[in-house]
C-alpha positions in Angstrom: 28.1 57.3 55.4 29.8 57.8 52.0 29.7 61.0 50.1 30.4 61.6 46.5 31.6 64.4 44.4 31.1 64.4 40.6 33.5 66.3 38.5 32.5 67.0 34.9 35.0 68.2 32.4 33.6 70.0 29.4 35.8 70.5 26.3 34.5 72.9 23.6 35.9 75.3 20.9 34.6 78.7 21.9 36.9 81.3 20.3 35.8 82.2 16.8 35.1 85.4 14.8 32.5 83.5 12.7 28.9 83.2 13.7 29.0 79.4 14.0 27.2 77.2 16.5 29.4 76.0 19.3 29.2 72.3 20.1 30.4 70.3 23.1 32.5 67.5 21.6 33.5 65.7 24.8 32.1 65.1 28.3 34.0 63.2 30.9 33.3 62.6 34.5 35.1 61.1 37.6 33.5 59.9 40.7 35.5 60.6 43.9 34.4 58.7 47.0 34.7 60.6 50.2 34.8 58.4 53.4 36.5 58.2 56.8 39.7 57.0 55.1 40.3 60.6 53.8 42.2 63.0 56.1 40.4 66.2 57.1 41.6 69.5 55.6 43.1 71.4 58.5 42.8 74.7 56.7 39.0 74.4 56.3 38.7 73.1 59.9 40.6 76.2 61.3 38.4 78.5 59.2 35.1 77.0 60.3 36.0 76.4 64.0 35.4 79.9 65.3 31.9 80.0 63.7 31.1 76.6 65.1 32.2 77.6 68.6 30.2 80.8 68.5 27.1 79.0 67.3 27.5 76.2 69.9 27.8 78.8 72.7 24.7 80.7 71.6 22.5 77.6 71.1 23.3 76.4 74.6 22.6 79.7 76.3 20.2 79.2 79.3 17.1 81.4 79.1 15.3 80.5 82.3 14.2 77.6 84.5 11.3 75.3 83.8 9.8 73.6 86.9 8.1 70.7 85.0 8.1 69.0 81.6 5.6 70.7 79.3 3.9 68.8 76.5 1.1 69.5 74.1 -0.8 66.3 75.2 -1.4 67.6 78.7 -5.2 68.1 78.2 -7.8 67.2 75.6 -8.6 70.8 74.6 -5.8 72.8 76.1 -2.2 72.5 77.4 -0.2 74.7 79.6 2.5 74.7 76.9 0.0 75.8 74.3 -1.5 78.4 76.6 1.9 79.9 77.4 3.0 79.9 73.7 -0.1 81.7 72.6 0.0 84.2 75.6 3.6 85.1 74.9 3.0 85.8 71.2 -0.1 87.8 72.0 1.7 90.0 74.5 4.6 90.7 72.2 2.5 91.3 69.1 -0.2 93.4 70.8 2.3 96.0 72.0 3.7 96.3 68.5 0.3 96.4 66.8 -0.9 99.1 69.2 2.2 101.3 68.7 1.6 101.2 64.9 -2.2 101.3 64.7 -3.6 102.3 68.1 -5.6 99.1 68.0 -5.5 96.0 70.0 -5.5 92.3 69.0 -8.7 90.5 70.0 -7.4 87.0 70.3 -4.8 84.5 69.1 -4.9 81.1 67.4 -2.1 78.8 66.5 -2.0 75.2 65.5 -1.6 72.1 67.7 0.7 70.5 65.1 3.1 73.5 65.2 4.4 72.4 68.6 7.0 69.9 67.6 8.4 68.6 70.9 8.3 69.1 74.7 10.0 71.6 76.9 11.9 69.4 79.4 12.1 70.2 83.1 15.2 72.2 84.0 17.1 74.9 82.3 15.5 76.0 79.1 18.1 76.8 76.4 17.9 78.4 73.0 18.3 74.9 71.5 15.1 73.8 73.3 13.1 76.6 71.6 14.6 75.9 68.2 13.5 72.3 68.6 10.1 73.4 69.8 9.7 75.8 66.9 12.0 74.7 64.1 10.2 76.7 61.4 10.8 80.3 60.3 7.1 81.3 60.9 6.4 85.1 61.2 3.7 86.5 63.4 0.9 88.2 61.5 -2.4 89.8 62.5 -5.4 89.2 60.4 -8.6 91.3 60.4 -11.4 88.8 60.0 -15.1 89.5 59.2 -17.8 88.1 61.4 -18.4 85.3 58.9 -14.6 84.4 58.8 -14.5 84.5 62.6 -17.5 82.2 62.8 -15.7 79.8 60.3 -12.7 79.8 62.7 -14.9 78.7 65.6 -16.6 76.1 63.4 -13.1 74.8 62.8 -12.2 74.5 66.5 -15.6 72.9 67.2 -15.0 70.2 64.5 -11.3 69.5 65.3 -11.5 69.4 69.1 -7.8 69.7 69.6 -5.6 71.6 72.0 -4.7 74.4 69.6 -2.8 77.2 71.4 -5.3 80.1 72.0 -5.2 83.3 73.9 -7.9 85.7 75.1 -10.5 83.2 74.2 -12.8 81.2 76.5 -14.6 78.3 74.8 -17.1 75.8 76.1 -18.0 72.6 74.3 -21.3 70.8 75.1 -22.8 67.9 73.2 -19.9 68.2 70.7 -21.0 71.8 69.9 -19.6 75.2 71.0 -22.0 76.3 73.7 -20.1 79.5 74.7 -17.6 81.7 73.0 -16.1 84.6 74.8 -13.5 87.0 73.3 -11.8 89.0 76.0 -14.7 88.0 78.3 -17.3 89.4 75.9 -19.7 87.2 73.8 -18.8 86.8 70.1 -20.6 89.3 67.9 -21.0 88.0 64.3 -21.5 91.5 63.0 -18.1 92.7 64.1 -14.6 92.3 62.6 -11.9 90.8 64.8 -8.1 91.2 64.9 -6.7 87.7 65.2 -3.0 86.9 65.8 -1.6 83.8 64.0 1.5 83.1 61.9 2.1 83.3 58.2 1.9 79.5 57.5 -1.6 79.4 58.9 -2.6 82.7 57.3 -1.8 81.0 53.9 -4.3 78.2 54.8 -1.9 75.8 56.5 -3.6 73.0 58.5 -6.8 73.8 56.5 -7.3 77.1 58.3 -8.8 78.6 55.1 -10.6 81.3 57.1 -7.3 83.2 57.4 -6.5 83.2 53.7 -8.4 86.3 52.5 -8.5 88.6 55.5 -10.1 92.1 55.5 -6.6 93.4 56.3 -3.2 92.0 57.2 -0.5 93.3 59.5 2.9 91.7 59.6 4.4 92.0 63.1 7.9 91.4 61.7 8.8 89.0 64.5 9.3 85.3 64.3 7.3 83.0 66.6 10.5 81.5 67.9 12.1 84.9 68.6 9.1 86.2 70.5 9.3 83.1 72.8 13.1 83.4 73.2 13.0 87.1 74.0 10.2 86.6 76.6 12.1 83.7 78.4 15.3 85.8 78.5 13.5 88.3 80.7 12.2 85.9 83.4 13.8 83.7 86.0 11.3 80.8 86.2 8.6 79.9 83.6 5.2 79.7 85.2 2.5 77.8 83.3 -1.0 76.5 84.0 -4.3 75.1 82.7 -6.9 77.8 83.1 -9.9 76.2 81.5 -9.9 78.5 78.4 -11.3 75.6 76.3 -13.3 73.0 78.2 -15.9 70.3 77.6 -18.9 70.0 79.9 -21.4 67.2 80.3 
């Protein structure tokens, strides 16, 4: 691949005690082609190498062991990867939220499309999580009214995708939500609910407009990726499962 640098030389008369307009009277440019025929600059390489080595070491750090390959396509309405992702973020955020407000999060919702790749079987490295979550999304807690929460459930009913959820149990029958439990209690449309998500969705990403104008908003100040990395650092083996938190019945 060829790269180009453009050098522009500007010539102008700029020293004057008179209030006269300065004009550029000449513009020249040279195109310098950079390809494999040019030698590397050893000074730059020596300067950059320590940073490159440190980054390479950190990105390949092993966090824990994963017994099986995890994908978002494991089930129609849920996946063990999505369940684990949502549960990890819930656990991390709930402890922070309670320490600041003495309140608890009710449930969590993230987007199916936010899971960008699989987690392969074997050692999970920092690189794997960067590939899984390449965005700089920050965890946030939205306080939603009963109507906004109902709009959230209408969205899940319509989309019928394996969005990562936590502390929710949903049952779909005849293409409609037949049962909605939040922390094992029926949804109450007269209540407000504290819902964990991330800032991209809170701004209406993936058409989740119900998050855009919450009753209140709390920034956890933790990135999704960092929450997952910190959790995996503290365990030896990742355990995941499908627990029927979102099912379809005949």
